[in-house]
C-alpha positions as CSV (number, residue, x, y, z in Angstrom):
1,X,-89.7,-133.4,110.1
2,X,-89.4,-135.8,112.8
3,X,-87.5,-134.1,116.1
4,X,-85.1,-136.5,117.9
5,X,-85.0,-135.9,121.5
6,X,-81.6,-135.1,122.9
7,X,-81.0,-138.2,124.7
8,X,-82.0,-140.3,121.6
9,X,-79.5,-138.5,119.8
10,X,-76.9,-139.3,122.4
11,X,-77.9,-143.1,122.1
12,X,-77.6,-142.9,118.5
13,X,-74.3,-141.1,118.3
14,X,-72.7,-143.3,121.2
15,X,-70.2,-146.2,120.3
16,X,-70.0,-148.1,123.5
17,X,-72.9,-149.2,125.7
18,X,-72.7,-151.0,129.1
19,X,-75.3,-153.7,129.2
20,X,-76.7,-155.6,132.0
21,X,-78.8,-158.7,132.0
22,X,-80.6,-160.2,135.1
23,X,-82.7,-163.1,136.2
24,X,-86.2,-162.6,136.9
25,X,-86.4,-162.0,140.9
26,X,-82.6,-162.5,140.9
27,X,-82.8,-166.2,140.0
28,X,-79.5,-168.0,139.4
29,X,-79.7,-168.0,135.5
30,X,-76.1,-169.1,135.3
31,X,-75.9,-171.3,138.1
32,X,-73.0,-173.6,136.7
33,X,-70.3,-173.0,134.1
34,X,-72.0,-174.9,131.2
35,X,-74.7,-172.4,131.4
36,X,-72.3,-169.5,131.3
37,X,-70.4,-171.1,128.5
38,X,-73.7,-171.4,126.6
39,X,-74.5,-167.7,126.9
40,X,-71.0,-166.7,126.1
41,X,-71.1,-168.9,122.8
42,X,-74.4,-167.6,121.8
43,X,-73.0,-164.2,122.3
44,X,-70.1,-164.8,120.2
45,X,-72.4,-166.4,117.5
46,X,-74.8,-163.6,117.1
47,X,-72.3,-160.6,117.1
48,X,-70.8,-161.9,114.2
49,X,-74.0,-161.2,112.3
50,X,-73.6,-157.7,113.3
51,X,-70.9,-155.1,113.6
52,X,-70.7,-155.4,117.2
53,X,-67.6,-155.9,119.4
54,X,-67.5,-157.5,122.7
55,X,-65.0,-155.3,124.7
56,X,-65.2,-156.6,128.2
57,X,-67.7,-159.0,130.0
58,X,-68.3,-160.5,133.4
59,X,-70.9,-163.5,133.9
60,X,-72.2,-163.6,137.6
61,X,-74.7,-166.4,138.9
62,X,-77.9,-164.2,138.6
63,X,-76.7,-161.4,136.1
64,X,-74.2,-160.4,133.4
65,X,-72.3,-157.3,132.5
66,X,-71.0,-156.3,129.0
67,X,-69.2,-153.5,127.4
68,X,-70.2,-153.6,123.5
69,X,-68.9,-151.4,120.8
70,X,-71.8,-150.7,118.5
71,X,-72.3,-148.8,115.3
72,X,-76.0,-149.2,115.2
73,X,-78.4,-149.3,118.2
74,X,-81.0,-151.5,116.2
75,X,-78.3,-154.1,115.6
76,X,-77.6,-154.3,119.4
77,X,-81.3,-154.6,120.2
78,X,-81.6,-157.3,117.5
79,X,-78.3,-159.1,118.8
80,X,-79.4,-159.0,122.4
81,X,-82.8,-160.2,121.6
82,X,-81.6,-163.2,119.7
83,X,-79.0,-164.3,122.4
84,X,-81.6,-163.7,125.3
85,X,-84.3,-165.8,123.5
86,X,-82.2,-168.5,122.7
87,X,-80.6,-168.9,125.8
88,X,-84.1,-168.6,127.6
89,X,-85.1,-171.6,125.7
90,X,-81.8,-173.5,126.7
91,X,-82.4,-172.5,130.3
92,X,-86.0,-173.5,130.6
93,X,-85.0,-177.0,128.9
94,X,-82.1,-177.5,131.2
95,X,-84.4,-176.8,134.1
96,X,-86.9,-179.6,133.2
97,X,-88.9,-177.8,130.7
98,X,-89.4,-174.8,133.4
99,X,-92.1,-172.2,132.2
100,X,-91.8,-168.6,132.6
101,X,-90.0,-165.7,132.3
102,X,-86.0,-166.1,132.5
103,X,-84.9,-162.3,132.7
104,X,-86.1,-159.4,135.0
105,X,-86.1,-157.1,131.8
106,X,-85.2,-157.3,128.2
107,X,-81.8,-155.9,129.2
108,X,-80.6,-152.5,130.8
109,X,-78.2,-150.3,128.8
110,X,-76.4,-147.1,129.3
111,X,-74.2,-145.1,126.8
112,X,-70.6,-144.7,127.8
113,X,-70.1,-141.0,126.7
114,X,-66.4,-140.3,127.2
115,X,-63.0,-142.1,127.3
116,X,-62.5,-141.9,131.0
117,X,-66.1,-143.5,131.3
118,X,-65.0,-146.3,129.0
119,X,-61.9,-146.7,130.9
120,X,-63.7,-146.8,134.3
121,X,-66.6,-149.0,132.9
122,X,-64.1,-151.8,131.9
123,X,-62.7,-151.7,135.5
124,X,-66.0,-151.7,136.9
125,X,-67.1,-154.8,134.9
126,X,-64.0,-157.0,135.9
127,X,-64.2,-155.8,139.5
128,X,-67.9,-157.2,140.1
129,X,-66.8,-160.6,141.5
130,X,-64.1,-159.1,143.7
131,X,-66.9,-156.5,145.0
132,X,-69.0,-159.8,145.7
133,X,-66.3,-161.3,147.7
134,X,-66.3,-164.2,145.3
135,X,-62.4,-163.9,144.5
136,X,-59.7,-161.7,146.1
137,X,-58.5,-160.3,142.7
138,X,-59.9,-160.1,139.3
139,X,-57.4,-162.5,137.9
140,X,-58.9,-165.4,139.8
141,X,-62.3,-165.2,138.3
142,X,-62.9,-167.5,135.3
143,X,-66.0,-166.2,133.9
144,X,-64.8,-162.6,132.9
145,X,-62.6,-161.1,130.2
146,X,-60.1,-159.8,132.6
147,X,-57.3,-162.3,131.9
148,X,-57.8,-162.1,128.2
149,X,-58.1,-158.5,128.1
150,X,-54.9,-158.0,130.1
151,X,-53.0,-160.6,127.8
152,X,-53.9,-158.3,124.9
153,X,-51.8,-155.6,126.1
154,X,-49.2,-156.0,123.2
155,X,-51.8,-157.0,120.6
156,X,-53.6,-154.8,118.0
157,X,-57.1,-155.8,119.3
158,X,-58.0,-152.7,121.2
159,X,-55.4,-150.2,120.1
160,X,-58.1,-148.0,118.0
161,X,-59.3,-146.6,121.1
162,X,-57.2,-147.7,123.8
163,X,-53.6,-146.9,124.6
164,X,-50.7,-149.0,126.0
165,X,-51.1,-146.6,129.2
166,X,-55.0,-147.1,129.3
167,X,-54.3,-150.9,129.4
168,X,-52.0,-150.6,132.2
169,X,-54.5,-148.6,134.2
170,X,-57.2,-150.9,133.6
171,X,-55.1,-154.2,134.4
172,X,-52.9,-152.9,137.2
173,X,-55.0,-150.2,138.9
174,X,-58.5,-151.7,138.9
175,X,-60.0,-149.5,141.5
176,X,-62.8,-147.6,139.5
177,X,-64.2,-144.2,140.6
178,X,-67.3,-143.8,138.8
179,X,-70.5,-145.7,139.4
180,X,-72.6,-147.6,136.7
181,X,-75.8,-149.5,136.5
182,X,-76.0,-151.9,139.2
183,X,-78.6,-154.6,140.0
184,X,-78.1,-154.3,143.7
185,X,-78.8,-150.8,144.1
186,X,-82.2,-149.5,145.4
187,X,-84.3,-147.2,143.5
188,X,-83.3,-144.2,145.6
189,X,-79.6,-144.7,144.9
190,X,-80.2,-145.1,141.2
191,X,-82.3,-141.9,141.2
192,X,-79.6,-139.7,143.0
193,X,-76.9,-141.0,141.0
194,X,-78.7,-140.6,137.7
195,X,-79.6,-136.9,138.8
196,X,-76.0,-136.3,139.5
197,X,-74.9,-137.6,136.2
198,X,-77.6,-135.7,134.4
199,X,-76.4,-132.3,136.0
200,X,-72.9,-133.0,135.1
201,X,-73.6,-133.9,131.6
202,X,-75.9,-131.1,131.0
203,X,-74.0,-128.7,133.0
204,X,-77.2,-127.6,135.0
205,X,-77.3,-126.7,138.5
206,X,-79.6,-128.6,141.1
207,X,-82.0,-125.5,141.7
208,X,-83.0,-125.3,138.2
209,X,-84.8,-128.8,138.1
210,X,-87.1,-127.3,140.5
211,X,-87.4,-123.8,139.0
212,X,-87.5,-124.8,135.2
213,X,-90.3,-127.2,133.9
214,X,-88.4,-127.8,130.9
215,X,-85.5,-129.0,132.7
216,X,-87.5,-131.4,135.1
217,X,-89.1,-132.6,132.0
218,X,-85.8,-133.3,130.4
219,X,-84.6,-135.1,133.5
220,X,-87.6,-137.3,133.8
221,X,-87.0,-138.5,130.3
222,X,-83.3,-139.0,131.0
223,X,-84.0,-141.2,134.0
224,X,-86.6,-143.2,132.2
225,X,-84.3,-143.8,129.1
226,X,-80.9,-144.1,130.8
227,X,-81.6,-145.3,134.3
228,X,-84.6,-147.4,133.2
229,X,-86.8,-146.3,136.2
230,X,-90.6,-146.0,135.9
231,X,-92.6,-143.0,135.8
232,X,-94.2,-143.9,138.9
233,X,-90.7,-144.4,140.5
234,X,-89.8,-140.8,139.4
235,X,-93.3,-139.4,140.6
236,X,-92.8,-140.8,143.9
237,X,-89.4,-139.6,144.4
238,X,-90.2,-136.1,143.5
239,X,-93.5,-136.1,144.9
240,X,-95.1,-135.0,141.4
241,X,-98.7,-135.6,141.1
242,X,-100.2,-138.1,138.4
243,X,-101.7,-135.2,136.7
244,X,-98.6,-133.1,136.7
245,X,-96.6,-136.1,135.3
246,X,-99.1,-136.9,132.7
247,X,-98.9,-133.2,131.4
248,X,-94.9,-133.3,131.2
249,X,-95.0,-136.6,129.4
250,X,-97.9,-135.5,126.9
251,X,-96.0,-132.3,126.2
252,X,-92.6,-134.1,125.6
253,X,-94.1,-136.7,123.3
254,X,-95.9,-133.9,121.1
């Protein structure tokens, strides 16, 4: 029998995912509105081939945020691979037959594991252009789902998982209190937030990470899978030697 790691089971069971795509070296991969519309149209096209719903999105110049409702992780990977590969060809063509990678990573993802996280994630996504000081409020930004989302208040589009009170909270109280994946955070911030989230979700205490090797091993794979940090970055942060890290990884894989 194949044993599925706990974090993998969480991914398999999750319904909502926060997705980020980013340009290589933070390049402006959406420099004009025609590029943004092309990506959004591709997203709409390929989501129809799957059972995936786009709940919220925000397209910035060098990255994009999406909240997707997913029933199958394989379908999510398949859809994102199609969208990103087709858009990469379009982008390179529009840039005079540019050659090279378009994205920094395939895509980053994190599961949304509670109703409150879902609401906060929608707020976080819509607030990106305000945080970047591109506009004064969410409604002024053309390339996010904020205005469409808030116009859906009296429709049934999202009523299966959001109440009227949720809508009002999202549209009229846009300040969010939970941090999500962010392309501008340095590795230290990402690691600290990841550890805090890990402790909250697993109900562990901080000292247990240093006293229990099994919990440390669990944290390492949590950071690798959920926060998309490398083993080298984890090793440097904790001061773990290469040999110890290899033993932790090998034992987990077995």
